[in-house]
LOVEXRO-238135 format. One line per field, with one value per residue (C-alpha): residue number from 1; residue in three letters; x negated, y, z. Coordinates in pm, 1 decimal. Layout:
N
k NUM:...
r ALA:...
px X:...
py Y:...
pz Z:...
END
This chain:
332
k 1:2:3:4:5:6:7:8:9:10:11:12:13:14:15:16:17:18:19:20:21:22:23:24:25:26:27:28:29:30:31:32:33:34:35:36:37:38:39:40:41:42:43:44:45:46:47:48:49:50:51:52:53:54:55:56:57:58:59:60:61:62:63:64:65:66:67:68:69:70:71:72:73:74:75:76:77:78:79:80:81:82:83:84:85:86:87:88:89:90:91:92:93:94:95:96:97:98:99:100:101:102:103:104:105:106:107:108:109:110:111:112:113:114:115:116:117:118:119:120:121:122:123:124:125:126:127:128:129:130:131:132:133:134:135:136:137:138:139:140:141:142:143:144:145:146:147:148:149:150:151:152:153:154:155:156:157:158:159:160:161:162:163:164:165:166:167:168:169:170:171:172:173:174:175:176:177:178:179:180:181:182:183:184:185:186:187:188:189:190:191:192:193:194:195:196:197:198:199:200:201:202:203:204:205:206:207:208:209:210:211:212:213:214:215:216:217:218:219:220:221:222:223:224:225:226:227:228:229:230:231:232:233:234:235:236:237:238:239:240:241:242:243:244:245:246:247:248:249:250:251:252:253:254:255:256:257:258:259:260:261:262:263:264:265:266:267:268:269:270:271:272:273:274:275:276:277:278:279:280:281:282:283:284:285:286:287:288:289:290:291:292:293:294:295:296:297:298:299:300:301:302:303:304:305:306:307:308:309:310:311:312:313:314:315:316:317:318:319:320:321:322:323:324:325:326:327:328:329:330:331:332
r MET:THR:ASP:LEU:SER:ASP:ARG:GLN:LEU:LEU:GLY:MET:ILE:GLY:ASN:ILE:ALA:LEU:LEU:SER:ILE:ILE:ALA:ALA:CYS:MET:ILE:GLY:SER:THR:PRO:MET:GLY:LEU:SER:ARG:ILE:ILE:ASN:ALA:VAL:LEU:MET:THR:GLY:PRO:PRO:GLY:ASP:ILE:ILE:VAL:LEU:TRP:GLU:ILE:ARG:LEU:PRO:ARG:ALA:LEU:ALA:ALA:PHE:LEU:VAL:GLY:ALA:ALA:LEU:GLY:LEU:SER:GLY:ALA:ALA:LEU:GLN:GLY:LEU:LEU:ARG:ASN:PRO:LEU:ALA:GLU:PRO:GLY:VAL:LEU:GLY:VAL:SER:THR:SER:ALA:SER:LEU:GLY:ALA:THR:LEU:THR:LEU:PHE:TYR:GLY:LEU:ALA:ALA:PHE:SER:PRO:VAL:ILE:PRO:VAL:PHE:ALA:ALA:ILE:THR:GLY:ALA:ILE:ALA:ALA:THR:ALA:LEU:LEU:ALA:LEU:ALA:ALA:PHE:ARG:ASN:ALA:SER:MET:THR:THR:LEU:ILE:LEU:ILE:GLY:VAL:GLY:VAL:SER:SER:PHE:ALA:GLY:GLY:LEU:MET:ALA:LEU:LEU:LEU:ASN:LEU:ALA:PRO:ASN:PRO:PHE:SER:LEU:ALA:GLU:LEU:ILE:SER:TRP:THR:LEU:GLY:SER:VAL:ALA:ASN:ARG:SER:TYR:ASN:ASP:ILE:LEU:LEU:VAL:LEU:PRO:PHE:MET:SER:ILE:GLY:LEU:ALA:PHE:ILE:LEU:SER:ILE:ARG:ARG:ASP:LEU:SER:ALA:LEU:SER:LEU:GLY:GLU:ASN:THR:ALA:GLN:SER:LEU:GLY:VAL:ASN:LEU:ARG:ARG:THR:ARG:LEU:PHE:VAL:ILE:ILE:GLY:THR:GLY:LEU:MET:THR:GLY:ALA:SER:VAL:ALA:ILE:ALA:GLY:ALA:ILE:GLY:PHE:VAL:GLY:ILE:VAL:ALA:PRO:HIS:LEU:VAL:ARG:PRO:LEU:VAL:LYS:TYR:ASP:PRO:ALA:ARG:ILE:ILE:TRP:PRO:ALA:ALA:LEU:LEU:GLY:GLY:ILE:MET:LEU:VAL:LEU:ALA:ASP:ILE:GLY:VAL:ARG:LEU:ILE:PRO:THR:ASN:ALA:GLU:LEU:ARG:LEU:GLY:VAL:VAL:ALA:ALA:LEU:ILE:GLY:ALA:PRO:LEU:PHE:ILE:TRP:ILE:ALA:ALA:ASN:LEU:ARG:ARG:THR:HIS:ASP
px -10.3:-169.4:-137.2:110.6:352.4:281.8:410.7:707.5:762.7:733.3:978.0:1234.2:1247.0:1224.1:1540.7:1720.3:1612.2:1747.9:2075.3:2115.8:2075.5:2347.1:2556.0:2537.6:2599.1:2941.1:3039.0:3229.4:3536.4:3641.4:3489.4:3320.3:3308.3:2994.4:3145.6:3204.8:2855.1:2672.4:2904.8:2799.2:2437.0:2464.2:2647.5:2973.7:3236.5:3466.0:3299.3:3379.7:3222.5:2889.9:2898.5:2998.9:2665.1:2404.9:2478.3:2617.2:2564.6:2231.0:2039.5:2169.8:2054.7:1728.9:1679.4:1770.7:1566.5:1261.3:1296.7:1342.2:1008.6:795.2:930.9:854.9:520.6:442.5:532.0:334.0:8.6:46.0:99.6:-233.7:-408.1:-316.0:-282.7:52.8:377.8:604.3:413.3:614.1:693.1:1027.7:900.9:568.0:715.8:610.4:981.5:1079.6:758.1:835.8:1190.1:1073.8:841.0:1151.9:1390.1:1165.4:1168.4:1547.3:1589.7:1353.6:1508.9:1148.1:1313.0:1518.5:1211.3:1105.8:1248.1:883.2:832.4:1044.0:867.1:516.9:649.6:777.2:438.7:265.3:434.4:409.7:34.3:14.2:166.7:-11.1:-357.9:-282.8:-205.7:-528.7:-701.6:-594.2:-689.1:-1037.8:-1073.6:-984.9:-666.2:-463.3:-171.8:68.3:-81.0:-53.7:327.0:379.3:206.1:443.8:720.2:620.9:537.2:910.8:1076.7:869.6:972.8:1328.5:1361.9:1227.7:1487.6:1772.6:1661.7:1680.1:2038.5:2148.2:2018.8:2147.7:2292.1:2590.2:2779.1:2663.0:2296.4:2397.2:2548.1:2245.9:2006.7:2227.2:2187.1:1818.4:1840.0:2057.7:1962.7:2140.9:2106.8:2450.6:2436.8:2064.7:1955.5:1690.1:1498.0:1496.0:1362.9:1085.0:1008.4:892.3:758.4:417.2:360.7:473.7:269.9:-46.9:41.0:66.1:-272.5:-441.2:-288.8:-348.5:-705.2:-772.9:-535.9:-803.9:-967.9:-648.9:-692.2:-1049.1:-933.5:-691.5:-1013.6:-1127.7:-1314.6:-1656.7:-1598.7:-1453.6:-1759.5:-1970.1:-1760.4:-1883.8:-1551.8:-1588.6:-1333.8:-1327.4:-1230.8:-977.9:-812.5:-831.8:-674.6:-378.6:-330.3:-301.4:-113.2:170.7:192.9:229.2:508.2:673.2:690.3:831.6:1079.9:1206.9:1203.4:1456.8:1674.4:1614.2:1532.0:1538.2:1444.6:1385.3:1308.8:939.5:946.5:1206.2:1070.2:753.8:854.8:1082.5:810.7:548.1:539.6:580.8:241.8:80.4:54.0:-193.2:-182.7:-333.8:-35.1:274.6:230.6:449.3:677.2:744.9:790.7:1034.1:1228.4:1266.2:1405.1:1662.2:1730.2:1848.1:2020.6:2277.6:2286.8:2382.8:2647.5:2758.9:2781.4:3040.5:3258.9:3305.6:3631.6:3586.8:3735.7:3384.3:3109.9:2891.0:2510.5:2264.2:2020.0:2322.7:2392.7:2033.1:2006.6:2316.8:2174.9:1787.6:1827.6:1991.5:1778.6:1452.5:1606.2:1648.1:1296.0:1134.1:1338.1:1220.8:863.5:887.2:1019.1:751.9:460.3:622.8
py 13.0:346.7:667.6:776.6:460.7:549.5:895.9:761.3:518.6:798.3:1030.9:724.2:682.5:1051.2:1113.7:829.6:997.4:1331.4:1165.1:991.2:1317.2:1511.6:1197.9:1222.9:1599.6:1521.8:1217.0:1227.3:1251.7:1523.6:1449.8:1767.2:1749.5:1840.7:2210.4:2250.3:2150.4:2378.6:2655.9:2611.1:2595.0:2915.3:3060.2:3170.9:2898.2:2901.0:2982.9:2602.3:2433.1:2631.8:2564.1:2186.7:2178.9:2358.1:2301.7:1960.4:1733.2:1862.5:1868.9:1509.4:1376.6:1537.1:1370.7:1024.7:1073.5:1183.9:869.7:628.0:776.8:789.2:420.6:280.1:450.2:316.7:-34.7:-22.7:114.9:-153.6:-429.7:-329.1:-292.6:-632.7:-772.0:-930.6:-880.2:-896.5:-626.6:-304.5:-104.9:-246.3:-624.5:-548.3:-363.2:1.0:158.6:-13.1:111.3:457.2:450.6:350.9:664.0:902.0:732.0:736.0:1123.3:1127.1:872.9:1102.9:1437.1:1529.9:1626.8:1921.1:2114.7:2083.6:1935.8:1876.9:1628.6:1346.8:1386.1:1349.7:1048.6:868.4:924.4:814.7:496.2:434.9:455.7:248.5:-48.3:1.8:10.7:-297.7:-458.9:-309.8:-448.4:-793.7:-759.7:-646.6:-986.0:-1163.6:-1273.9:-1457.7:-1303.7:-1535.6:-1441.6:-1078.1:-1101.8:-1281.2:-1013.3:-767.6:-962.3:-991.3:-627.2:-551.8:-764.9:-615.7:-251.7:-363.9:-527.4:-186.1:2.9:-246.2:-169.6:187.0:127.7:-67.5:197.7:505.1:739.4:842.7:754.2:1062.6:947.6:607.4:737.3:941.7:648.3:411.0:674.7:623.3:232.6:214.5:513.6:781.2:1115.7:1263.4:1637.3:1701.3:2021.1:2177.5:2264.4:1889.7:1840.0:2147.9:1980.1:1643.0:1763.4:1855.9:1513.9:1354.4:1585.1:1482.3:1103.3:1114.7:1290.6:1036.3:745.4:893.2:962.2:585.5:438.4:348.5:170.6:-46.7:-190.9:-303.0:-448.0:-668.8:-862.4:-924.6:-736.8:-855.0:-755.5:-443.6:-367.3:-443.0:-206.4:90.6:84.7:205.4:-65.2:125.1:451.6:247.9:84.5:398.4:641.1:369.5:342.5:712.6:776.9:539.3:608.1:980.6:890.3:623.5:836.2:1115.6:917.4:761.3:1138.1:1223.8:930.7:651.1:286.0:206.0:-152.5:-352.5:-34.7:-65.8:-444.5:-400.0:-92.4:-230.1:-561.4:-427.5:-170.3:-411.1:-590.1:-270.6:-165.7:-487.7:-553.7:-259.4:-127.2:208.4:248.8:126.8:408.7:685.7:456.0:253.5:608.7:709.3:407.0:385.6:732.0:620.2:318.2:519.5:782.1:520.9:342.8:664.8:735.8:383.4:500.1:769.2:571.6:221.6:261.1:241.4:415.4:529.9:636.7:310.9:392.8:408.1:149.1:-94.7:-27.6:-36.9:-375.6:-515.5:-418.6:-502.0:-811.2:-983.8:-819.7:-936.0:-1301.6:-1271.4:-1114.6:-1401.2:-1657.3:-1524.8:-1513.6:-1865.6:-1964.0:-1771.0:-1939.8:-2304.8
pz 25.0:-107.7:107.9:-125.7:-58.3:309.0:274.1:99.8:372.4:644.1:416.0:369.6:743.0:827.8:589.5:769.3:1107.0:993.1:869.5:1229.3:1418.2:1189.5:1230.4:1631.8:1589.7:1366.7:1593.9:1940.4:2093.2:1846.8:1515.5:1292.3:938.5:756.5:671.0:1043.5:1139.7:884.9:1018.8:1339.9:1245.0:1067.5:1386.4:1144.8:1289.3:1555.5:1900.4:2031.4:1734.7:1811.7:2190.3:2119.0:1851.6:2008.4:2402.0:2365.6:2066.3:1945.4:2248.3:2341.5:1986.1:2008.8:2359.2:2236.9:1942.7:2127.2:2398.6:2124.2:1927.3:2230.5:2331.6:1991.4:1953.0:2299.9:2201.5:1899.5:2090.5:2343.6:2078.7:1939.1:2254.0:2382.0:2058.9:2153.0:1968.6:2298.3:2454.3:2500.6:2806.8:2917.5:2915.1:3077.2:3373.6:3283.6:3212.0:3561.6:3734.5:3594.2:3696.6:4045.7:4081.4:3957.4:4203.0:4490.7:4461.0:4450.9:4735.4:4972.2:4817.5:4682.5:4340.7:4498.9:4521.3:4178.0:3838.8:3751.1:4060.0:3916.4:3587.7:3795.4:3969.3:3683.8:3464.8:3773.1:3783.8:3429.5:3432.0:3755.8:3572.5:3255.3:3457.8:3616.1:3281.7:3160.9:3420.7:3371.1:2992.8:3132.4:3278.1:2969.7:3097.1:2800.7:2672.2:2854.3:3183.5:3074.2:2960.3:3327.6:3505.7:3344.3:3413.2:3780.9:3779.2:3650.9:3885.3:4196.7:4068.0:3991.1:4345.7:4520.3:4323.4:4416.8:4762.2:4720.2:4583.0:4888.7:5141.3:4952.2:5208.1:5014.6:4714.9:4541.4:4577.5:4485.0:4158.5:4079.2:4140.3:3925.1:3651.1:3645.4:3648.7:3338.1:3134.3:2941.1:2776.6:2855.0:2951.9:2863.5:2772.5:2591.0:2933.4:2991.9:2658.0:2721.2:3069.9:2918.5:2589.9:2684.2:2847.4:2561.5:2336.2:2522.1:2522.7:2162.9:2103.6:2328.8:2126.8:1772.8:1850.1:1874.3:1624.8:1392.0:1672.4:1715.3:1374.2:1430.2:1775.9:1567.6:1438.2:1764.6:2061.0:1920.2:1571.2:1726.2:1886.6:1600.9:1409.3:1674.4:1851.2:2230.7:2407.0:2737.7:2571.1:2330.8:2644.6:2878.9:2583.7:2540.2:2897.2:2940.5:2641.7:2676.6:3053.0:2966.9:2707.2:2908.0:3212.0:3018.5:2845.2:3169.0:3335.6:3086.5:3013.1:3256.1:3184.0:2814.2:2718.4:2391.5:2156.2:2192.9:2072.3:1804.2:1611.0:1572.3:1443.8:1178.2:1028.4:1057.5:725.5:578.2:663.4:595.2:997.5:1022.9:1383.3:1265.9:1047.6:1210.6:1482.2:1295.2:1133.7:1467.9:1643.9:1397.2:1338.8:1773.5:1758.3:1523.7:1681.0:2036.5:1816.7:1686.5:2015.3:2177.5:1911.6:2011.9:2369.6:2267.0:2018.3:2218.6:2414.7:2790.5:3063.1:3157.9:2935.2:2899.9:2975.5:2709.0:2832.2:2836.0:2470.0:2374.8:2530.6:2377.7:2013.8:2097.6:2248.3:1962.9:1703.4:1906.4:1901.8:1526.8:1471.9:1691.1:1489.6:1174.8:1277.0:1423.8:1085.7:895.2:1083.2:1081.4
END
């Protein structure tokens, strides 16, 4: 695949991403046609349409896209680092650890002092879990062992979060804690996005700076070192980058699973399985997946709005099973 073909792939997925965001702005309890959306964008439509677009639907769609993109990109980076197609923030316990960090600040009332505190706590939890996995990788643990460690980290963090739910002092605190565990981008504002965007940007910069090293690493650590790859730097940058992006994602949307697995798998054949070239397509597709899942959240008829993490799992888990079955069939 030539560079032009790479650009065409990104252009195609990017156009689909734009269409998904436009669809998210059009679809809701009160559908808005394209002409109404255009008038609202130009600030020439009715005041109600302008408020619905700019204050409710657009920030929600952008939040969903950014979170999905961060998770898709983080999954691709972790899969490249660990050379394991099952690696992603949710499966390896990174998302759950980030949620635990954020919920601890809510439980103890620390979040009331500053909205930045839960963000830092979520990022700290994500980096701690990723560092533990990297430490196991440094000691040449098998891929199966790494997955088991991740499952253990996820279970332990989930158990602590369940404990916090049991100890919640009042129904309001309980509802707020549950919101973090199930995931949602409802009622998100531009301020919420601007709060986490710097952390996502820094994490993206770390990962992009070593994406070529991930391609060399796919040939084996010894080969990568012979090609001049600094393995310690590569591991450290992936840990910091995925920790920042996952923590920031959890800080704005709570725990969301399966996006980091499914998005890289779907685009990997289109880039000839190159870990460096998969980064951007996986990010865009992850954003699309979560925007579409959030549209589903609003369309599924229920008494109370479903949580985004629930719908993402209902969509992502069957896709993952289908992908795994096709991979098995390919190798048999």
